[in-house]
C-alpha positions as CSV (number, residue, x, y, z in Angstrom):
1,M,-9.3,24.2,-7.8
2,R,-10.3,25.7,-4.4
3,L,-9.7,22.3,-2.7
4,I,-6.2,22.1,-4.2
5,E,-5.5,25.6,-3.0
6,E,-6.6,24.7,0.5
7,I,-4.5,21.6,0.5
8,D,-1.5,23.6,-0.7
9,A,-2.0,26.3,2.0
10,R,-2.6,23.9,4.9
11,W,-1.4,20.3,4.1
12,L,1.8,21.8,2.6
13,G,2.2,24.5,5.2
14,P,3.1,25.2,8.8
15,E,-0.2,23.6,10.1
16,W,1.2,20.2,9.0
17,G,4.8,21.1,10.1
18,I,6.1,21.8,6.6
19,G,8.1,25.0,5.9
20,D,11.3,24.3,4.1
21,T,11.6,24.3,0.3
22,A,12.5,20.6,0.0
23,S,9.5,19.5,2.1
24,V,7.2,21.7,0.1
25,A,8.5,20.2,-3.1
26,E,8.1,16.7,-1.7
27,G,4.6,17.4,-0.6
28,T,3.6,19.0,-3.9
29,H,5.0,15.9,-5.7
30,A,2.9,13.7,-3.4
31,L,-0.2,15.8,-4.0
32,L,0.2,15.5,-7.8
33,H,0.5,11.7,-7.4
34,L,-2.7,11.7,-5.4
35,L,-4.4,13.8,-8.0
36,Q,-3.3,11.3,-10.7
37,G,-4.5,8.4,-8.5
38,G,-7.9,10.0,-7.9
39,L,-8.4,10.7,-11.6
40,Y,-7.2,7.2,-12.7
41,T,-9.0,5.1,-10.1
42,F,-12.1,7.1,-9.2
43,Y,-13.1,9.5,-11.9
44,E,-14.9,6.9,-14.0
45,D,-15.8,4.6,-11.1
46,D,-18.9,2.5,-11.9
47,A,-20.0,-0.5,-9.7
48,A,-22.4,-1.6,-12.4
49,H,-19.5,-1.8,-14.9
50,P,-16.5,-2.6,-12.7
51,R,-13.0,-2.7,-14.0
52,F,-9.8,-3.5,-12.2
53,R,-7.3,-0.6,-12.4
54,R,-3.7,-0.7,-11.0
55,I,-3.7,1.4,-7.9
56,V,0.0,2.5,-7.6
57,S,3.1,2.4,-9.8
58,P,6.6,3.8,-9.8
59,T,5.1,7.1,-11.0
60,R,1.9,7.0,-9.1
61,K,2.5,6.5,-5.4
62,F,0.3,7.0,-2.3
63,T,-1.2,5.4,0.8
64,G,1.9,3.2,1.5
65,D,2.9,1.6,-1.8
66,N,5.3,-1.2,-2.1
67,A,8.2,-2.2,-4.4
68,D,7.4,-5.9,-4.3
69,A,3.6,-5.8,-4.7
70,I,1.2,-5.0,-7.5
71,Y,-2.2,-3.8,-6.4
72,F,-5.5,-3.4,-8.3
73,D,-9.0,-2.3,-7.2
74,T,-12.5,-1.7,-8.4
75,A,-15.8,-0.3,-7.2
76,I,-18.5,-2.7,-6.3
77,D,-22.1,-2.5,-5.1
78,P,-23.1,-4.7,-2.1
79,A,-26.5,-5.2,-3.7
80,R,-24.9,-7.0,-6.6
81,A,-22.9,-10.2,-7.0
82,Y,-19.6,-10.5,-8.9
83,R,-17.2,-13.1,-10.3
84,V,-13.5,-12.4,-10.3
85,R,-11.2,-14.4,-12.5
86,G,-7.5,-14.0,-12.5
87,E,-4.0,-15.5,-12.2
88,T,-1.3,-15.6,-9.6
89,A,1.3,-14.7,-12.2
90,G,4.1,-16.2,-10.2
91,A,3.3,-14.2,-7.0
92,V,4.2,-15.8,-3.7
93,Y,1.1,-14.3,-2.0
94,V,-2.2,-13.3,-3.5
95,S,-5.2,-11.9,-1.7
96,L,-8.4,-10.0,-2.3
97,T,-9.9,-7.8,0.3
98,I,-13.2,-5.9,0.7
99,E,-12.9,-2.3,1.6
100,S,-15.9,-0.7,3.4
101,G,-16.8,3.0,3.6
102,A,-14.9,3.9,0.5
103,Q,-17.9,5.1,-1.5
104,E,-17.6,8.1,-3.8
105,G,-13.8,8.2,-3.6
106,R,-13.5,8.4,0.2
107,F,-10.8,6.8,2.2
108,G,-12.1,3.4,3.5
109,S,-13.3,3.0,7.1
110,R,-12.3,-0.6,7.5
111,T,-11.2,-3.9,5.8
112,A,-14.4,-5.9,5.8
113,G,-13.2,-9.3,4.5
114,V,-10.2,-11.0,3.1
115,I,-9.6,-14.2,1.1
116,N,-6.0,-15.3,0.2
117,D,-4.6,-18.1,-1.9
118,T,-4.8,-20.5,1.0
119,D,-8.6,-20.1,1.0
120,F,-9.4,-20.3,-2.7
121,D,-8.6,-22.9,-5.4
122,V,-5.7,-22.2,-7.8
123,D,-5.2,-24.5,-10.8
124,R,-1.8,-25.7,-12.1
125,D,-1.6,-22.7,-14.4
126,G,-2.1,-20.3,-11.5
127,C,-5.6,-19.4,-12.5
128,F,-8.5,-18.8,-10.0
129,E,-12.1,-17.8,-9.8
130,I,-13.7,-16.2,-6.8
131,Y,-17.3,-15.1,-6.2
132,F,-18.3,-12.0,-4.2
133,G,-21.8,-11.6,-2.8
134,G,-24.8,-13.6,-3.9
135,P,-25.8,-17.0,-2.5
136,R,-23.3,-18.6,-0.1
137,R,-20.8,-21.0,-1.7
138,E,-18.7,-23.6,0.1
139,R,-15.4,-22.5,-1.6
140,N,-14.0,-19.5,-3.5
141,W,-16.7,-17.1,-2.1
142,I,-16.8,-14.2,0.2
143,A,-19.9,-12.3,1.4
144,L,-20.4,-8.6,0.8
145,P,-21.4,-6.6,3.9
146,A,-23.9,-3.7,3.4
147,D,-21.2,-1.1,3.4
148,A,-18.8,-2.9,0.9
149,A,-17.5,-0.4,-1.6
150,R,-14.3,-1.8,-3.3
151,I,-12.4,-5.0,-4.0
152,T,-8.6,-4.6,-3.6
153,T,-6.2,-7.2,-4.9
154,R,-2.6,-7.9,-3.8
155,H,0.1,-9.8,-5.7
156,Y,3.3,-10.0,-3.7
157,F,6.6,-11.1,-5.2
158,E,10.1,-11.9,-3.8
159,E,12.5,-11.3,-6.7
160,E,15.9,-9.9,-7.2
161,T,14.5,-6.7,-8.7
162,A,11.4,-4.7,-7.7
163,A,8.3,-6.3,-9.2
164,A,6.4,-3.1,-9.2
165,A,9.0,-1.5,-11.4
166,N,9.0,-4.3,-14.0
167,P,6.9,-3.4,-17.0
168,A,6.8,-7.0,-18.1
169,K,5.0,-8.1,-15.0
170,L,1.5,-8.4,-16.3
171,I,-1.4,-9.7,-14.2
172,R,-4.7,-10.8,-15.7
173,L,-7.8,-9.8,-13.7
174,E,-11.4,-9.8,-14.8
175,I,-14.6,-9.0,-13.0
176,D,-18.1,-9.7,-14.2
177,V,-21.5,-8.7,-12.7
178,L,-23.7,-11.7,-12.2
179,G,-27.4,-11.8,-12.9
180,D,-29.1,-9.7,-15.5
181,P,-26.5,-7.6,-17.3
182,P,-26.8,-3.8,-16.6
183,P,-27.4,-1.5,-19.6
184,P,-24.3,0.2,-21.1
185,P,-23.1,3.3,-19.3
186,P,-24.4,6.6,-20.8
187,P,-22.1,8.9,-22.8
188,P,-20.5,11.8,-20.8
189,H,-23.1,14.2,-19.4
190,D,-23.2,17.1,-17.0
191,E,-24.4,15.2,-14.0
192,G,-22.0,12.3,-14.5
193,V,-18.9,14.5,-15.0
194,A,-19.8,16.5,-11.9
195,A,-20.1,13.2,-9.9
196,G,-16.7,12.1,-11.2
197,I,-15.1,15.3,-10.2
198,E,-16.7,15.1,-6.7
199,R,-15.2,11.5,-6.3
200,V,-11.8,12.8,-7.2
201,A,-12.2,15.7,-4.7
202,N,-13.3,13.2,-2.0
203,F,-10.2,11.1,-2.8
204,L,-7.9,14.1,-2.3
205,R,-9.6,15.5,0.8
206,T,-9.9,12.3,2.7
207,R,-6.2,11.5,2.1
208,T,-4.9,14.9,3.1
209,L,-6.9,17.5,5.1
210,D,-9.3,14.9,6.7
211,M,-6.3,13.0,8.1
212,G,-5.5,15.9,10.4
213,P,-2.0,17.3,11.2
214,P,0.7,15.0,12.6
215,G,0.0,14.1,16.2
216,S,-3.7,15.0,16.0
217,R,-4.9,11.4,15.7
218,E,-4.3,8.1,17.5
219,Q,-1.9,5.8,15.7
220,P,-2.4,2.1,15.3
221,S,-0.4,-0.2,17.6
222,F,2.1,-1.1,14.8
223,V,3.1,2.5,14.3
224,S,5.9,4.1,16.5
225,V,6.1,7.9,17.0
226,T,9.6,7.5,18.5
227,P,12.3,7.9,15.9
228,N,14.5,4.9,15.3
229,Q,12.5,2.6,17.6
230,F,10.2,-0.1,16.2
231,P,7.1,-1.5,17.9
232,P,6.4,-5.2,18.0
233,P,5.0,-6.3,14.7
234,V,1.2,-7.0,14.9
235,K,-1.7,-7.7,12.6
236,P,-3.7,-4.6,11.8
237,G,-7.2,-6.1,12.4
238,D,-9.7,-4.3,10.2
239,F,-7.6,-1.2,9.7
240,A,-8.6,0.3,6.3
241,L,-6.4,-0.7,3.3
242,A,-4.4,-3.1,5.4
243,A,-4.0,-6.8,4.7
244,A,-5.7,-8.4,7.7
245,D,-3.6,-11.6,7.4
246,A,-0.2,-9.7,7.6
247,A,1.8,-8.2,10.4
248,Y,3.2,-4.7,10.3
249,S,5.7,-2.5,12.1
250,M,6.6,1.1,11.3
251,A,8.9,3.8,12.8
252,P,10.3,7.1,11.7
253,F,14.0,7.4,11.1
254,V,15.9,10.6,11.9
255,L,19.6,10.8,10.9
256,G,22.2,13.5,10.8
257,P,24.4,14.1,7.8
258,D,27.2,11.8,9.2
259,E,24.9,9.2,10.7
260,A,23.5,5.8,9.7
261,L,20.8,3.6,11.2
262,V,21.9,0.0,11.8
263,I,19.0,-2.5,12.2
264,D,19.4,-6.0,13.5
265,A,16.4,-8.2,12.4
266,R,15.3,-11.7,11.5
267,W,12.9,-12.8,8.8
268,P,10.2,-14.9,10.5
269,R,8.5,-17.9,9.0
270,C,6.0,-16.4,6.7
271,R,4.8,-16.4,3.1
272,C,6.8,-13.3,2.2
273,A,8.2,-10.2,3.8
274,N,9.9,-6.9,3.0
275,V,10.9,-3.6,4.4
276,S,10.4,-0.3,2.6
277,L,11.5,3.3,3.1
278,W,8.7,5.9,2.8
279,N,8.5,9.7,3.0
280,R,6.1,11.4,5.4
281,H,3.3,11.1,2.8
282,M,3.5,7.3,2.7
283,Q,5.2,7.2,-0.7
284,T,8.1,4.8,-1.2
285,F,11.5,6.2,-2.0
286,D,12.8,5.6,-5.5
287,Y,12.9,1.8,-5.9
288,A,13.2,1.8,-9.7
289,Y,16.8,3.3,-9.6
290,R,17.9,3.1,-5.9
291,H,18.0,0.7,-3.0
292,A,14.7,1.7,-1.3
293,S,13.4,-1.7,-0.1
294,L,14.5,-5.2,0.7
295,N,12.7,-8.5,0.5
296,R,14.0,-11.8,1.8
297,R,15.5,-12.8,-1.6
298,Q,17.4,-9.6,-1.9
299,T,18.7,-9.8,1.7
300,V,22.1,-11.2,2.7
301,A,21.1,-13.2,5.8
302,D,22.4,-16.2,7.8
303,A,20.8,-19.6,7.8
304,D,18.4,-18.6,10.6
305,G,17.2,-15.6,8.6
306,R,19.1,-13.0,10.8
307,F,20.6,-10.0,9.0
308,R,21.9,-6.5,9.6
309,M,20.5,-3.7,7.5
310,V,22.0,-0.2,7.2
311,I,20.0,2.9,6.3
312,A,22.4,5.6,5.2
313,H,22.8,8.6,3.0
314,S,25.5,7.0,0.9
315,D,26.6,3.4,0.2
316,P,28.6,2.2,3.2
317,G,30.0,-0.7,1.3
318,V,28.2,-3.3,3.4
319,P,25.3,-5.7,2.5
320,N,21.7,-4.7,2.9
321,W,22.0,-1.0,2.4
322,L,18.9,1.2,2.0
323,D,19.4,4.6,0.5
324,T,17.9,7.6,2.3
325,E,18.3,9.8,-0.9
326,G,20.0,12.2,1.5
327,R,16.8,12.7,3.6
328,A,17.2,13.3,7.3
329,F,13.7,12.0,8.0
330,G,11.6,9.2,6.6
331,M,9.6,6.1,7.6
332,V,10.7,2.4,7.8
333,F,7.8,0.0,7.2
334,W,8.0,-3.8,7.7
335,R,5.5,-6.2,6.2
336,F,5.2,-10.0,7.1
337,M,2.6,-11.8,5.1
338,L,0.9,-14.9,6.7
339,P,3.4,-15.0,9.5
340,E,3.8,-18.1,11.6
341,G,4.7,-17.9,15.3
342,E,6.4,-14.9,17.0
343,I,8.0,-12.2,15.0
344,E,11.1,-10.7,16.6
345,T,11.0,-6.9,16.8
346,P,13.7,-5.2,14.7
347,R,16.3,-3.5,16.9
348,A,17.9,-0.2,15.6
349,R,20.7,2.0,16.7
350,V,22.2,5.2,15.3
351,V,25.9,5.1,14.6
352,K,28.4,7.4,12.9
353,M,29.1,6.6,9.2
354,A,32.8,6.5,10.0
355,D,32.2,3.7,12.5
356,L,30.6,1.4,9.9
């Protein structure tokens, strides 16, 4: 409780540049989503008895969620070996990454390995089997470094509606510990419950207070601090919780009540791509009931993949509108999975709504 009180006083206060009622409400909403995420994904973490849990959903958003992707993760122990069996479930891109430094609920320090569906075998039914750790294998295997803590899975879709909001979109994923089976976990006991609470506290702290106030830390090269101006899309390297085989570009938008942001862009050759609107806490806007993101299939574009997108407070009556929900400030985040060749940098300009 003391941690939540500190987060409320600092992370949702002037120290983080938050003072108006709407921003406090938005931040409190984000904090409750983080609390839900910590309880759901980390409270009962057990690398000896791993289980994939869906990380984010339309009602549990944090750390840059995505309308077109479904993510799962589980705790692992680098001293053990594991087998993951799953299915692509119609996804156009599937990958599994190893997150390091994320022990005991903490935010990861780096992405320590990635294997995508170009690197592992998928049968005609979309099923696959991948090994983590243990003796080296020629195919369908990835080593576990000494600081490995979690496996994160990504299933990306390009469909007319948001895959992450589709309750019928089910993905089978199983993970088994190889070697001698561990004994069953004990029933709840004082030490175990305390450890679970500490993991949830670490989850909250490292995603709020430990991040530091805006402007206090260096941003990765794919992040712009200049409103309405995008940096060239680049791959993130081993940046924690990023897909190392994707390219990203992000910039804040700032719009007056009578303004819109017009973006000229081109979808590159890649496995899949999308653009999402986030709030300052890296939560997507409402993609279940509003236009908060676009993938290539949803976009009206020419034969060369070029299109014009409009971010506005109300429907301007043109294709490719993204809804700000009336917010003057937010983030625009581009993802390009397995890109080929150069990616054109999206170009944006602010116009008056009347001029659209």
